[in-house]
DSSP file (Angstrom, degrees, kcal/mol; ACC not computed):
  #  RESIDUE AA STRUCTURE BP1 BP2  ACC     N-H-->O    O-->H-N    N-H-->O    O-->H-N    TCO  KAPPA ALPHA  PHI   PSI    X-CA   Y-CA   Z-CA
    1    1 A X              0   0    0      0, 0.0     2,-0.4     0, 0.0     0, 0.0   0.000 360.0 360.0 360.0 137.1   14.5   11.9   13.6
    2    2 A X        +     0   0    0      2,-0.0     2,-0.1     0, 0.0     0, 0.0  -0.862 360.0  13.5-108.8 144.9   15.2    8.5   12.1
    3    3 A X  S    S-     0   0    0     -2,-0.4     2,-0.3     2,-0.0     0, 0.0  -0.483  81.7 -89.1  94.1-165.8   16.2    7.8    8.6
    4    4 A X        -     0   0    0     -2,-0.1     2,-0.3     2,-0.0    -2,-0.0  -0.990  30.0-107.1-147.3 152.7   17.5   10.3    6.0
    5    5 A X        +     0   0    0     -2,-0.3     2,-0.3     0, 0.0    -2,-0.0  -0.607  39.7 178.8 -79.3 139.9   15.9   12.4    3.4
    6    6 A X        -     0   0    0     -2,-0.3     2,-0.2     4,-0.0    -2,-0.0  -0.943  20.9-126.9-135.2 158.6   16.4   11.3   -0.2
    7    7 A X     >  -     0   0    0     -2,-0.3     4,-2.1     1,-0.1     5,-0.2  -0.561  31.1-106.2 -98.1 167.8   15.2   12.6   -3.5
    8    8 A X  H  > S+     0   0    0      1,-0.2     4,-2.6     2,-0.2     5,-0.2   0.886 123.7  53.3 -61.6 -37.6   13.4   10.9   -6.3
    9    9 A X  H  > S+     0   0    0      2,-0.2     4,-1.8     1,-0.2    -1,-0.2   0.871 105.6  53.4 -62.7 -37.2   16.7   10.8   -8.3
   10   10 A X  H  > S+     0   0    0      2,-0.2     4,-1.2     1,-0.2    -2,-0.2   0.944 113.3  43.0 -60.7 -46.9   18.5    9.2   -5.3
   11   11 A X  H  X S+     0   0    0     -4,-2.1     4,-2.4     1,-0.2     3,-0.4   0.923 111.1  54.8 -67.9 -42.2   15.8    6.4   -5.2
   12   12 A X  H  X S+     0   0    0     -4,-2.6     4,-2.7     1,-0.2    -1,-0.2   0.818 101.1  59.5 -62.8 -32.1   15.8    6.0   -8.9
   13   13 A X  H  X S+     0   0    0     -4,-1.8     4,-1.3     2,-0.2    -1,-0.2   0.928 110.0  42.4 -59.9 -45.1   19.6    5.4   -9.0
   14   14 A X  H  X S+     0   0    0     -4,-1.2     4,-0.9    -3,-0.4    -2,-0.2   0.911 113.3  52.6 -67.3 -44.9   19.1    2.4   -6.7
   15   15 A X  H >< S+     0   0    0     -4,-2.4     3,-1.1     1,-0.2    -2,-0.2   0.919 107.2  52.1 -57.5 -46.9   16.1    1.2   -8.6
   16   16 A X  H >< S+     0   0    0     -4,-2.7     3,-1.8     1,-0.3     4,-0.3   0.863  99.5  63.3 -61.8 -35.5   18.0    1.3  -11.9
   17   17 A X  H 3< S+     0   0    0     -4,-1.3     3,-0.3     1,-0.3    -1,-0.3   0.826 109.5  41.2 -59.7 -29.2   20.8   -0.8  -10.4
   18   18 A X  T XX S+     0   0    0     -3,-1.1     4,-1.8    -4,-0.9     3,-0.5   0.269  80.9 110.4 -98.4  10.4   18.2   -3.7  -10.0
   19   19 A X  H <> S+     0   0    0     -3,-1.8     4,-2.3     1,-0.3     5,-0.2   0.849  74.1  54.9 -60.6 -36.5   16.5   -3.2  -13.3
   20   20 A X  H 3> S+     0   0    0     -4,-0.3     4,-2.4    -3,-0.3    -1,-0.3   0.896 106.4  51.9 -62.6 -40.5   17.8   -6.4  -14.8
   21   21 A X  H <> S+     0   0    0     -3,-0.5     4,-2.5     2,-0.2     6,-0.4   0.901 109.4  50.1 -61.8 -42.0   16.4   -8.4  -11.8
   22   22 A X  H  X>S+     0   0    0     -4,-1.8     4,-1.6     1,-0.2     5,-0.7   0.909 111.5  48.7 -63.8 -42.1   13.0   -6.8  -12.4
   23   23 A X  H  <5S+     0   0    0     -4,-2.3    -2,-0.2     2,-0.2    -1,-0.2   0.935 115.9  42.4 -63.4 -47.4   13.1   -7.7  -16.1
   24   24 A X  H  <5S+     0   0    0     -4,-2.4    -2,-0.2     1,-0.2    -1,-0.2   0.876 121.5  39.6 -71.3 -35.9   14.1  -11.3  -15.5
   25   25 A X  H  <5S-     0   0    0     -4,-2.5    -1,-0.2    -5,-0.2    -2,-0.2   0.642 102.6-123.3 -86.7 -16.3   11.7  -11.9  -12.5
   26   26 A X  T  <5S+     0   0    0     -4,-1.6    -3,-0.2    -5,-0.2    -4,-0.1   0.594  72.1 126.9  80.5  10.3    8.7  -10.0  -13.9
   27   27 A X      < +     0   0    0     -5,-0.7    29,-0.5    -6,-0.4     2,-0.2   0.021  34.1 175.9 -86.5-163.6    8.8   -7.9  -10.7
   28   28 A X        -     0   0    0     27,-0.1     2,-0.5    -3,-0.1    29,-0.2  -0.850  40.4 -36.2-171.9-152.1    9.0   -4.2  -10.1
   29   29 A X  E     -a   57   0A   0     27,-3.1    29,-2.2    -2,-0.2     2,-0.5  -0.811  42.1-171.4-100.4 127.3    8.9   -1.5   -7.5
   30   30 A X  E     -a   58   0A   0     -2,-0.5     2,-0.6    27,-0.2    29,-0.2  -0.980  10.6-153.8-117.1 119.9    6.8   -1.8   -4.3
   31   31 A X  E     +a   59   0A   0     27,-2.7    29,-2.8    -2,-0.5     2,-0.2  -0.835  30.8 157.8 -93.5 121.3    6.6    1.2   -2.0
   32   32 A X        +     0   0    0     -2,-0.6     3,-0.2    27,-0.2    29,-0.1  -0.631  10.1  90.6-135.1-166.6    5.9    0.0    1.5
   33   33 A X  S    S-     0   0    0      1,-0.5     2,-0.2    -2,-0.2    -1,-0.1  -0.161  83.9 -15.0-117.3-163.2    6.3    1.3    5.0
   34   34 A X  S    S-     0   0    0     -2,-0.1    -1,-0.5     0, 0.0     2,-0.4   0.221 127.8 -49.7   1.9-125.8    5.8    2.5    7.4
   35   35 A X    >   -     0   0    0     -2,-0.2     3,-1.8    -3,-0.2     4,-0.2  -0.922  48.8-161.7-134.1 105.2    3.1    3.9    5.2
   36   36 A X  G >  S+     0   0    0     24,-0.6     3,-1.3    -2,-0.4     7,-0.3   0.757  87.7  65.4 -61.1 -25.6    4.1    5.4    1.9
   37   37 A X  G >  S+     0   0    0      1,-0.3     3,-0.8    23,-0.2    -1,-0.3   0.587  84.1  73.6 -76.4  -8.2    0.9    7.4    1.5
   38   38 A X  G <  S+     0   0    0     -3,-1.8    -1,-0.3     1,-0.3    -2,-0.2   0.623 101.5  45.1 -74.1 -11.3    1.9    9.5    4.4
   39   39 A X  G <> S+     0   0    0     -3,-1.3     4,-2.7    -4,-0.2    -1,-0.3  -0.478  79.5 159.8-120.3  57.0    4.3   11.0    2.1
   40   40 A X  H <>  +     0   0    0     -3,-0.8     4,-2.6     1,-0.2     5,-0.2   0.809  66.0  50.0 -58.8 -41.5    1.9   11.3   -0.8
   41   41 A X  H  > S+     0   0    0      2,-0.2     4,-2.3     1,-0.2    -1,-0.2   0.922 115.1  43.8 -68.6 -41.4    3.6   14.0   -2.9
   42   42 A X  H  > S+     0   0    0     -3,-0.2     4,-2.9     2,-0.2     5,-0.2   0.914 112.9  53.0 -66.7 -40.6    6.9   12.2   -2.8
   43   43 A X  H  X S+     0   0    0     -4,-2.7     4,-2.8    -7,-0.3     5,-0.2   0.932 110.4  47.6 -57.3 -48.7    5.1    8.8   -3.5
   44   44 A X  H  X S+     0   0    0     -4,-2.6     4,-2.6    -5,-0.2    -1,-0.2   0.940 112.6  48.8 -61.5 -46.7    3.4   10.3   -6.5
   45   45 A X  H  X S+     0   0    0     -4,-2.3     4,-1.9     1,-0.2    -2,-0.2   0.920 113.7  46.3 -59.7 -43.6    6.6   11.8   -7.9
   46   46 A X  H  X S+     0   0    0     -4,-2.9     4,-2.4     2,-0.2    -2,-0.2   0.937 113.7  47.9 -65.8 -45.3    8.5    8.5   -7.4
   47   47 A X  H  X S+     0   0    0     -4,-2.8     4,-2.5    -5,-0.2    -2,-0.2   0.885 109.7  53.6 -60.3 -39.3    5.8    6.4   -9.0
   48   48 A X  H  X S+     0   0    0     -4,-2.6     4,-2.3    -5,-0.2    -1,-0.2   0.922 110.4  45.9 -62.4 -43.1    5.5    8.8  -11.9
   49   49 A X  H  X S+     0   0    0     -4,-1.9     4,-1.8     2,-0.2    -2,-0.2   0.888 110.8  54.0 -67.7 -38.0    9.3    8.5  -12.6
   50   50 A X  H  <>S+     0   0    0     -4,-2.4     5,-2.8     1,-0.2     4,-0.3   0.926 110.8  46.4 -61.2 -43.6    9.1    4.6  -12.3
   51   51 A X  H ><5S+     0   0    0     -4,-2.5     3,-1.3     3,-0.2    -2,-0.2   0.906 107.7  55.2 -64.8 -41.1    6.3    4.6  -14.9
   52   52 A X  H 3<5S+     0   0    0     -4,-2.3    -1,-0.2     1,-0.3    -2,-0.2   0.868 111.2  46.5 -57.4 -36.6    8.2    6.9  -17.2
   53   53 A X  T 3<5S-     0   0    0     -4,-1.8    -1,-0.3    -5,-0.1    -2,-0.2   0.404 121.7-108.5 -90.8   2.2   11.1    4.4  -17.0
   54   54 A X  T < 5 +     0   0    0     -3,-1.3     2,-0.3    -4,-0.3    -3,-0.2   0.686  65.1 148.4  86.6  20.4    8.8    1.4  -17.6
   55   55 A X      < -     0   0    0     -5,-2.8    -1,-0.3    -6,-0.2     2,-0.3  -0.686  50.8-118.1 -90.0 140.6    8.9   -0.2  -14.2
   56   56 A X        -     0   0    0    -29,-0.5   -27,-3.1    -2,-0.3     2,-0.4  -0.577  38.7-153.4 -69.5 135.7    5.9   -2.1  -12.8
   57   57 A X  E     +a   29   0A   0     -2,-0.3    21,-2.0   -29,-0.2    22,-0.9  -0.907  21.5 168.9-125.2 145.7    4.7   -0.3   -9.7
   58   58 A X  E     -ab  30  79A   0    -29,-2.2   -27,-2.7    -2,-0.4     2,-0.4  -0.985  16.7-151.3-145.8 153.8    2.9   -1.3   -6.5
   59   59 A X  E     -ab  31  80A   0     20,-1.7    22,-3.2    -2,-0.3     2,-0.5  -0.958   6.6-150.5-121.9 149.0    2.1    0.3   -3.1
   60   60 A X  E     + b   0  81A   0    -29,-2.8   -24,-0.6    -2,-0.4     2,-0.3  -0.976  35.9 155.9-116.7 116.1    1.6   -1.5    0.2
   61   61 A X  E     - b   0  82A   0     20,-2.7    22,-3.0    -2,-0.5   -26,-0.1  -0.932  51.0-145.3-142.1 157.2   -0.8    0.5    2.3
   62   62 A X        -     0   0    0     -2,-0.3    23,-0.1    20,-0.2    20,-0.1   0.485  47.0-128.3 -98.2  -6.5   -3.2    0.2    5.2
   63   63 A X        +     0   0    0      1,-0.1     2,-1.5    43,-0.1    43,-0.2   0.621  61.9 140.1  75.0  14.4   -5.4    2.9    3.6
   64   64 A X        +     0   0    0     42,-0.1     2,-0.3    40,-0.0    -1,-0.1  -0.306  47.6  89.5 -87.9  55.8   -5.6    5.1    6.7
   65   65 A X  S    S-     0   0    0     -2,-1.5    41,-0.1    37,-0.1   -27,-0.1  -0.926  90.4 -75.3-139.9 163.6   -5.3    8.3    4.7
   66   66 A X    >>  -     0   0    0     -2,-0.3     3,-1.4     1,-0.1     4,-1.3  -0.293  41.7-120.1 -58.1 145.0   -7.7   10.7    3.1
   67   67 A X  H 3> S+     0   0    0      1,-0.3     4,-3.2     2,-0.2     5,-0.2   0.824 111.0  66.7 -55.9 -32.3   -9.1    9.4   -0.2
   68   68 A X  H 3> S+     0   0    0      1,-0.2     4,-1.2     2,-0.2    -1,-0.3   0.838 100.2  49.8 -61.9 -30.3   -7.6   12.4   -2.0
   69   69 A X  H <> S+     0   0    0     -3,-1.4     4,-1.2     2,-0.2     3,-0.4   0.952 113.3  44.7 -69.8 -51.7   -4.1   11.0   -1.3
   70   70 A X  H >X S+     0   0    0     -4,-1.3     4,-1.8     1,-0.2     3,-0.5   0.914 109.9  56.1 -58.3 -45.5   -5.0    7.6   -2.6
   71   71 A X  H 3X S+     0   0    0     -4,-3.2     4,-0.6     1,-0.2    -1,-0.2   0.805 103.8  54.0 -57.4 -35.0   -6.7    9.1   -5.6
   72   72 A X  H 3< S+     0   0    0     -4,-1.2    -1,-0.2    -3,-0.4     3,-0.2   0.830 111.8  45.3 -68.0 -33.3   -3.5   11.0   -6.6
   73   73 A X  H X< S+     0   0    0     -4,-1.2     3,-2.2    -3,-0.5    -2,-0.2   0.812  93.5  78.2 -81.6 -31.3   -1.4    7.8   -6.5
   74   74 A X  H >< S+     0   0    0     -4,-1.8     3,-1.5     1,-0.3    -1,-0.2   0.793  84.9  59.7 -58.3 -37.1   -3.8    5.5   -8.5
   75   75 A X  T 3< S+     0   0    0     -4,-0.6    -1,-0.3     1,-0.2    -2,-0.1   0.691 111.1  44.2 -65.6 -11.4   -3.0    6.7  -12.0
   76   76 A X  T <  S+     0   0    0     -3,-2.2     2,-0.4    -4,-0.1    -1,-0.2   0.177  99.6  83.0-116.2  15.0    0.7    5.7  -11.4
   77   77 A X    <   -     0   0    0     -3,-1.5   -19,-0.2    -4,-0.1     3,-0.1  -0.960  49.0-168.5-127.5 140.0    0.3    2.3   -9.8
   78   78 A X  S    S+     0   0    0    -21,-2.0    38,-0.5    -2,-0.4     2,-0.3   0.629  78.7  17.0 -96.6 -17.3   -0.2   -1.1  -11.3
   79   79 A X  E     -bc  58 116A   0    -22,-0.9   -20,-1.7    36,-0.1     2,-0.5  -0.983  60.2-151.7-155.8 141.2   -1.1   -2.9   -8.1
   80   80 A X  E     -bc  59 117A   0     36,-2.1    38,-3.0    -2,-0.3     2,-0.7  -0.982   5.1-158.1-117.6 126.4   -2.3   -2.1   -4.6
   81   81 A X  E     -bc  60 118A   0    -22,-3.2   -20,-2.7    -2,-0.5     2,-0.6  -0.910  20.0-161.2 -98.0 116.1   -1.4   -4.4   -1.7
   82   82 A X  E     -bc  61 119A   0     36,-3.3    38,-3.5    -2,-0.7     2,-0.6  -0.897   6.0-149.4-114.1 118.8   -4.0   -3.5    1.0
   83   83 A X  E     - c   0 120A   0    -22,-3.0     2,-0.6    -2,-0.6    38,-0.2  -0.769  14.2-179.1 -95.2 118.3   -3.5   -4.4    4.6
   84   84 A X        -     0   0    0     36,-2.9     3,-0.2    -2,-0.6    38,-0.1  -0.956   4.1-175.7-117.0 113.2   -6.6   -5.1    6.7
   85   85 A X  S    S-     0   0    0     -2,-0.6     2,-0.3     1,-0.3    39,-0.2   0.855  71.2  -4.5 -79.8 -35.8   -5.7   -5.9   10.3
   86   86 A X        -     0   0    0      1,-0.1    -1,-0.3    51,-0.0     6,-0.1  -0.940  51.3-150.6-158.6 137.9   -9.1   -6.7   11.6
   87   87 A X  S    S+     0   0    0     -2,-0.3     2,-0.4    -3,-0.2    -1,-0.1   0.785  76.5  88.0 -80.2 -29.8  -12.6   -6.5   10.0
   88   88 A X     >  -     0   0    0      1,-0.2     4,-2.7     2,-0.0     5,-0.2  -0.586  69.3-148.7 -73.9 123.0  -14.5   -5.8   13.2
   89   89 A X  H  > S+     0   0    0     -2,-0.4     4,-2.2     1,-0.2     5,-0.2   0.918  98.1  50.8 -59.1 -42.7  -14.7   -2.1   14.0
   90   90 A X  H  > S+     0   0    0      1,-0.2     4,-2.3     2,-0.2    -1,-0.2   0.945 115.5  39.9 -58.3 -50.7  -14.6   -2.8   17.7
   91   91 A X  H  > S+     0   0    0      2,-0.2     4,-2.3     1,-0.2     5,-0.3   0.838 111.8  56.7 -74.6 -31.9  -11.6   -5.1   17.6
   92   92 A X  H  X S+     0   0    0     -4,-2.7     4,-2.6     2,-0.2     6,-0.6   0.964 112.2  42.0 -60.0 -50.1   -9.7   -2.9   15.1
   93   93 A X  H  X S+     0   0    0     -4,-2.2     4,-1.9    -5,-0.2    -2,-0.2   0.900 113.0  54.8 -64.1 -39.8  -10.0    0.0   17.4
   94   94 A X  H  < S+     0   0    0     -4,-2.3    -1,-0.2    -5,-0.2    -2,-0.2   0.918 118.8  31.8 -59.7 -44.2   -9.2   -2.1   20.5
   95   95 A X  H  < S+     0   0    0     -4,-2.3    -2,-0.2     1,-0.1    -1,-0.2   0.729 132.4  28.1 -92.8 -24.3   -5.9   -3.4   19.0
   96   96 A X  H  < S-     0   0    0     -4,-2.6    -3,-0.2    -5,-0.3    -2,-0.2   0.607  94.8-125.0-111.4 -14.7   -4.8   -0.5   16.9
   97   97 A X  S  < S+     0   0    0     -4,-1.9     2,-0.3    -5,-0.5    -4,-0.2   0.492  80.8  87.8  83.7   2.5   -6.3    2.5   18.7
   98   98 A X  S    S-     0   0    0     -6,-0.6    -2,-0.2    -9,-0.0    -1,-0.2  -0.961  80.0-108.2-135.3 151.9   -8.0    3.7   15.5
   99   99 A X        -     0   0    0     -2,-0.3     4,-0.3     1,-0.1     3,-0.1  -0.377  16.4-145.6 -69.9 153.1  -11.3    3.1   13.8
  100  100 A X  S  > S+     0   0    0      1,-0.1     4,-2.8     2,-0.1     5,-0.3   0.285  73.8 102.4-102.2  11.3  -11.2    1.0   10.6
  101  101 A X  H  > S+     0   0    0      1,-0.2     4,-2.9     2,-0.2     5,-0.2   0.956  83.9  43.9 -57.0 -54.8  -14.1    3.0    9.0
  102  102 A X  H  > S+     0   0    0      1,-0.2     4,-2.8     2,-0.2     5,-0.2   0.892 113.1  53.4 -60.4 -39.1  -11.8    5.1    6.7
  103  103 A X  H  > S+     0   0    0     -4,-0.3     4,-1.8     2,-0.2    -1,-0.2   0.940 113.3  41.3 -58.6 -49.2   -9.8    2.0    5.8
  104  104 A X  H  X S+     0   0    0     -4,-2.8     4,-2.0     2,-0.2    -2,-0.2   0.871 114.2  52.0 -70.4 -38.1  -12.8    0.1    4.7
  105  105 A X  H  X S+     0   0    0     -4,-2.9     4,-2.0    -5,-0.3    -1,-0.2   0.925 110.8  48.1 -61.7 -43.8  -14.4    3.0    3.0
  106  106 A X  H  X S+     0   0    0     -4,-2.8     4,-2.7    -5,-0.2    -2,-0.2   0.858 108.8  55.2 -64.7 -33.7  -11.2    3.6    1.0
  107  107 A X  H  X S+     0   0    0     -4,-1.8     4,-2.2    -5,-0.2    -1,-0.2   0.890 106.5  49.6 -65.6 -39.2  -11.1   -0.1    0.2
  108  108 A X  H  X S+     0   0    0     -4,-2.0     4,-1.6     2,-0.2    -2,-0.2   0.927 113.6  46.0 -64.0 -44.0  -14.5    0.0   -1.3
  109  109 A X  H  X S+     0   0    0     -4,-2.0     4,-1.5     1,-0.2    -2,-0.2   0.901 110.9  53.7 -65.3 -39.8  -13.6    3.1   -3.4
  110  110 A X  H  X>S+     0   0    0     -4,-2.7     4,-1.0     1,-0.2     5,-0.6   0.916 107.0  50.6 -63.5 -42.5  -10.4    1.5   -4.4
  111  111 A X  H  <5S+     0   0    0     -4,-2.2    -1,-0.2     1,-0.2     3,-0.2   0.838 109.9  50.8 -60.9 -35.4  -12.1   -1.6   -5.7
  112  112 A X  H  <5S+     0   0    0     -4,-1.6    -1,-0.2     1,-0.2    -2,-0.2   0.747  98.5  68.2 -73.7 -24.0  -14.5    0.5   -7.7
  113  113 A X  H  <5S-     0   0    0     -4,-1.5    -1,-0.2    -3,-0.3    -2,-0.2   0.860 103.3-127.0 -66.8 -36.5  -11.6    2.4   -9.3
  114  114 A X  T  <5 +     0   0    0     -4,-1.0     2,-0.2     1,-0.4    -3,-0.1   0.374  62.7 129.8 109.2  -5.0  -10.4   -0.6  -11.2
  115  115 A X  S   <S-     0   0    0     -5,-0.6    -1,-0.4     1,-0.1   -36,-0.1  -0.607  72.0 -94.6 -76.9 141.6   -6.8   -1.0  -10.3
  116  116 A X  E     -c   79   0A   0    -38,-0.5   -36,-2.1    -2,-0.2     2,-0.4  -0.335  46.9-166.0 -57.6 137.4   -5.9   -4.5   -9.2
  117  117 A X  E     -c   80   0A   0    -38,-0.2     2,-0.6    -6,-0.1   -36,-0.2  -0.992  15.6-163.3-129.1 131.1   -6.0   -4.9   -5.4
  118  118 A X  E     -c   81   0A   0    -38,-3.0   -36,-3.3    -2,-0.4     2,-0.5  -0.968  15.4-151.3-108.6 117.2   -4.7   -7.7   -3.2
  119  119 A X  E     -c   82   0A   0     -2,-0.6     2,-0.4   -38,-0.2   -36,-0.2  -0.770  18.4-174.6 -89.6 128.3   -6.2   -7.6    0.3
  120  120 A X  E     -c   83   0A   0    -38,-3.5   -36,-2.9    -2,-0.5     2,-0.5  -0.966  13.7-168.0-128.5 139.2   -3.9   -9.0    2.9
  121  121 A X        -     0   0    0     -2,-0.4     2,-0.4   -38,-0.2   -36,-0.1  -0.972  20.8-136.0-127.4 115.1   -4.5   -9.6    6.5
  122  122 A X        -     0   0    0     -2,-0.5     2,-0.6     1,-0.1     6,-0.0  -0.567  25.9-126.5 -69.5 128.7   -1.5  -10.4    8.8
  123  123 A X        -     0   0    0     -2,-0.4     2,-0.6     6,-0.1     6,-0.1  -0.673  28.2-172.0 -80.2 119.3   -2.6  -13.3   11.0
  124  124 A X    >>> -     0   0    0     -2,-0.6     4,-2.3   -39,-0.2     3,-1.9  -0.948  29.1-114.5-115.5 115.1   -2.0  -12.4   14.6
  125  125 A X  T 345S+     0   0    0     -2,-0.6     5,-0.0     1,-0.3    -2,-0.0  -0.199  96.0   1.0 -52.6 134.2   -2.5  -15.2   17.1
  126  126 A X  T 345S+     0   0    0      1,-0.1    -1,-0.3     0, 0.0     4,-0.0   0.258 127.0  69.6  67.7  -5.9   -5.5  -14.6   19.5
  127  127 A X  T <45S-     0   0    0     -3,-1.9    -2,-0.2   -32,-0.0    -1,-0.1   0.848 123.3 -11.4 -99.6 -50.1   -6.3  -11.3   17.7
  128  128 A X  T  <5S+     0   0    0     -4,-2.3    -3,-0.2   -42,-0.1   -41,-0.1   0.138 104.4  98.3-141.9  22.1   -7.6  -12.1   14.3
  129  129 A X      < +     0   0    0     -5,-0.6     2,-0.1    -6,-0.1    -4,-0.1   0.272  50.3 117.9-100.9  12.6   -6.9  -15.9   13.7
  130  130 A X  S  > S-     0   0    0      1,-0.1     4,-2.5    -3,-0.0     5,-0.2  -0.498  73.5-121.9 -77.1 152.7  -10.2  -17.2   14.6
  131  131 A X  H  > S+     0   0    0      1,-0.2     4,-2.8     2,-0.2     5,-0.2   0.920 113.8  53.5 -56.1 -47.6  -12.2  -19.1   11.9
  132  132 A X  H  > S+     0   0    0      1,-0.2     4,-2.3     2,-0.2    -1,-0.2   0.896 109.7  46.5 -54.9 -46.4  -15.1  -16.6   12.4
  133  133 A X  H  > S+     0   0    0      2,-0.2     4,-1.8     1,-0.2    -1,-0.2   0.928 113.8  47.7 -65.1 -45.7  -12.8  -13.5   11.9
  134  134 A X  H  X S+     0   0    0     -4,-2.5     4,-1.8     1,-0.2    -2,-0.2   0.902 113.6  47.1 -65.4 -40.5  -11.1  -15.0    8.8
  135  135 A X  H  < S+     0   0    0     -4,-2.8    -1,-0.2    -5,-0.2    -2,-0.2   0.886 111.8  50.5 -67.8 -38.0  -14.4  -16.0    7.2
  136  136 A X  H  < S+     0   0    0     -4,-2.3    -1,-0.2    -5,-0.2    -2,-0.2   0.815 109.8  51.7 -68.9 -29.1  -16.0  -12.6    7.9
  137  137 A X  H  <        0   0    0     -4,-1.8    -1,-0.2     1,-0.2    -2,-0.2   0.875 360.0 360.0 -71.0 -40.4  -13.0  -10.9    6.4
  138  138 A X     <        0   0    0     -4,-1.8    -1,-0.2    -5,-0.2    -2,-0.2   0.531 360.0 360.0 -65.8 360.0  -13.3  -13.0    3.2
């Protein structure tokens, strides 16, 4: 096992240490990965505490989780950073080993939910950097 288990209080202690920086910069807390939604209950609990203490919250996700997990998080998040590696179902499966159907379905539902979403695509040379791929993603 890599890493260590921490509690919401453990994380909040670190968050509070940087609260002046968040206030001055207009920033906040971004939960990223791995994939924060794979630990949905912890993510919800942490986001709830961040909101109680007045911090702006964001998650960075690829959306490859059941909608029920995303739906639990949304009331406690101000921004979703959504990672789309490839728009083509064939190429997504070819390069990641998984279908992008759930990812794209969750993205549609997320956009309908009303929380601000930033769609981000890491540009990977020869994989998704063609003009055609970028235009079809947009």
